[in-house]
N, C-alpha and C positions, 0 to 999 in steps of 0.2 A: 735309618727312620725317615719316614716319608712325610712329607706336608702336602696335602692337596687344599689351596685355597677355593670358596664358592662365592659366585657370584661378582668373579674377574679382582676379588680383595687382594691387593698387593701386601704379600707376607712375608718379611726379610728384616732384619732388625741387626742381630748379634748371635755369636753363637759362644755361648758358654761353653767353660772348661767341660646259630652263632650263639650269637648269645649263645650257647648253652647255658642259661640261666642260672651262671654255677652260683655257687654258695658264696659269690663273691665277697660280701664283706660280712661273712657268716663262718659261723664253726660248722666243720664237716663233720665231726664225732656226731655222735646219736645224743638228742636233748638228753635222755636218760642220764648220759655221762656225765653230763654236765651240770644236773642239777642236784648234785653232790652239793651238801654244805663246804663254804668256803674254808680256808685253813684258817688255823687259829692268828687271832691277830690284836694289835693294841686297840679295845674295845671304838671300835668307832659308833656314831651315834646313826642310828637307823630313821629314818622319817617315812611315815604313809603318806598317801597323794593328799595335795589341799592347794588347789588353785587360787591365786587373788583373785579372780573375775573378772580380768582386764581380757584374756582369750577364753575362746572355747575351750572345753577339755577334752573334746572328740571331735576332728574334724574328717569327714567320709570320703575316701578316695574311690575312683571306679572300681567297680566289680571285677574281679580278677587283675588288679593290678600289679600285685606283686611289689610293692616299693622296696627299694633298699637306701638310697642316697636321699638327703633333706638339705637345701641352702634356705638362709634366709634372704629375703628381697626386702624391698622398700616398706616401711612400714610394718602391716601384720602379712604382709606378702610372704606367700612360702613356695619352693619349689620341691617335687618329689619326683624321682627318679623310677622306673621300671625295669625290674629286672628282665621279665621277660619280654617285653618288645622294645626297649630302648626308650618309650615315651618321655616327655616330659610334662609331668600336671602343674599347673599353676593355680594355689588355693591362697583364700584368705582366713590367717584364723579368729578376725571378729566376727564375720556373718556366717563363716562356715559355707560358701560359694567357690565352685571354682571350675577350670575346663582345661582340655589337654592343649597344651603350648604347642609342643612337637609332637609331630606323627611320625615317629621312625620307620627307615622300611623296613621290609621284614628282615629276619633273622638277627634284629641288632638285640642289644642289651646295654642298660644303663646301669652304673652301679653308684660309686660316688660322686656326688653333686658340689659345686660351689659357685656362687654369684659372683661376680664384679658390678656391682650397682654402677659405680662411676661411669665405668664404659658400658653398661648394658650388656653385659658377655654371660653368659652358664657356661661352665667348665663341666664334663660330663665323663665319666671312665666308661670304658668298652668292654670290659669283664676278659674274657677269653678271646673274644676278638681281637685284642692288643693294642687298640686305638682309643683315644680321647676326640670327644667332637665339642667344638665349642658352639653356642648359637646365640641369638639375639635376643636377651631376654625379654624384649618388648614385643618382637612380632615371633618369634621362634624359627627364625630363619636361619640355616646354617652358615657358620662363617667361615669355617675352618675345619678340617679334618686330619690326623695326625695318626700315624701310623709308627707306633712304638717298637711292636716286633709282632712277626710273623703269627696269623691267625692260627689260634689254639696251643700255643707255645710260651703264652704269658697270660697273668691274670691282672690287669690295670683296675685298681681295688678302689682307692680314695684319693683324694685331692686335698690341699690346702694352697690358698692363696695371699701373698704377700704382695709388699706395694708395688714390686716388679717383675713376680714369677709368680706362676703357677707348678706344684711339684705333685707330681703321683707315684705311688708306689703299686707293685708289681708282687703279687703273692708267689710266683712261681721263680721268681729271678732275682737276684740283689744288686738291683738296680731302682734308682729314682730316676723320674723323667721329667725335665722341666722346660717348661714355656715360657720365653721371655716375652713380658708384657711392656710394650712402650708407651708414651705419650699418645692419649687418645684412644688407648685400648689395640694399638698396632701391634699386631703378632708375630714372634720372631720364629727363627727355627730351632726344633726342639733339639734338646740335648741329652746325652744316657750320662747319668753321674754313677760310676760305677762305686757300691759299697766295699770300706774295708774295715777289720776290726769284728768286733762281738756281732753286730747288725748285719753281717755277712752270712753268719753259721744260718744254712737253711736245714730242715728238715723235710723228708719225705712223706711225713704222717701225717701232713695237714695243711692248712691256709699258714702261711710264713707273714711277710709283712701286710699289713692288714689299716687302722687307721693312720694318721698324720695330722700333725698339728705344727706349728709356728711359733716362736715368739715375737713378741711387738715390732722388734728391729728387723726381723728376717735372717738373721745370722742363725739360727740353731732351729733345727727341725726335730719334730719328737715323734717318732715312730712306736708303735706296736706290734710285733710277733704273736698272733694267737696261738701257733700248737706250740711254742717254747712257753708263753706265759712272762713276757719279759716287756721292757720297754727300754729305747734307746734313743739317745741325742744324735743326730748325723749335723757333719759339718757339711752346707750345701754346694759348696764349691769344691772341698775335696773329698767326699765322701766317708770322709773318716767318722767313726762311732765309737761310743761309749756306754758303760749301761746305765740303765736310772734302777736303783735298789728300792723296791717296794715289797713291804711284806701283805700275803694276803692277797692276791690276786686268783678269781676263780680260773682255774685251767680250761682250756679251748673255749674262753669266752668273749674275749675282748675286743670289741669291733670298732665302732668309730668313737672319733673323741675330739677334743676342742679344750682350747687353754687361753685363759684369762689371767693376766699376770702369773702369780705362782699356783694359781687353781687350774687343775686338769681334770677333766671330766671324761672317764670312759665310760661308755655303752656296754655293758657283760650280755652280750644278747640272748640265749638260751637259760641265762639265769636269771633273765628278768628285773635286772639292777643295773643301776648307774653309779658309779663310785666317783665322789671328788678326791683328788689325791693334792694334797699341799707339798710342791716340791721346794726343794732347798734351794736357795739361793746361786749354788754352783750346778745346779740340776744334775747331781749325781746320786740325789736319792730323794724319796719322798713317802708320805703318810697316809694312809687313806682317812680322811677326817670326816665323811660323811659318807653312807650307802644309802641311796633313795630308791625305794620301791612304791609301786603303783599297782591298783586294783585294775588298771587299766592298760597295764603291760603286756604284752602277747609276744616276745620276740621282739623286741624294738632293736632296730638295727645302728643306728647313727642320731645324733641332734645337730640342733641348731640354736643357739639363746636369742632370747627375746626379754632384752631387762634381765630381770631375775627368775625368770623362768625358760626352760627348755622345751623345744618341741622335736618330737621323735614318732618316725614311722613303726610301724607293727608289721613284721616281716609274717607271723605267722607259721615259724617254721615246723612249729608243734605239729601241723598238719600234712607236712611232707618237704623235706627239704625239694629244693629246686635241681630237676636235671642239669648233669648227668648223676649228683650223687644222691637221688630220690625222686620219687613220683611228683612231687610238685604238690601244692594246695589245689583241691579239687576244684572243678567248674563251678563258678557261683559262688567261690569265695569274697567275702567282703574284706575290704583291708580299712584302716585308718590314720591319721598322724593324731596323737595325742599330746596334751601341755600338764608339765608337771614343775613345781618350784625348783630352783636350781638350788639353794640354799648354799 
């Protein structure tokens, strides 16, 4: 892996153990196939959309933006990543205003996204480019670029931050990539963590590792495999994995995730739902305890949490999956971020 600093930044701490606006954190199979009813399960509660008024229900993004990742910033600030350009948009969920913070070079792509507010850093997944980019969240300046794998051989899909690391999934390879984060946001050399156990089983039928979350202590990662409809725990030191048994997951739909305590929210994009899974203490199993729906959903991709509400970008894949898996949305398509109760 190659790391390139920007602006003369000294990068090095420790080592631990384009675009082709791909369907990066989305499900490759046709939307119609995933619109089928979910398998029978222990009757979860389904909620319709009803926000509490603190945040806007919907915030417009630039026309043709084609969002995928979203990250919570300070206060009502959010950041959204564009699949088709690699640009990063910074907006406000109170006022609805915003601007493009990062104007990526031609051929870029940005997928999963997370913000480190304390160090003013944004970590963006580069999809089929095999890269990750780290930006200054205030100025949009490039801080560092990491090449995890050769262009076109990997799909860097999603990212989660812990106290001292950023971890990235790869939908094409059974690896997790780690960037150490030191004091004052000092970034270390990237490390590849090969997976072992059930999470290392990949399929050629679609996207594999997709969303990623982490326990509060950072000692355990949780990942999903979209095409296999499964959840796993991963030891971030050894790469060892174990299944999380959950009944009722909708096939080929799991996308972004977030974890708070024992509650795991998983976005089921083309199914237009968000499920809340209550995990067992040992993380070996979980139960879907609520299913959230909204008339504002239009293939939501992932979520960021604001108190008791979730903000989600709409990918609008019903208008066309991104190339090379489809024609993409037609020119002039509008996109937005919507807010729903997290329940």
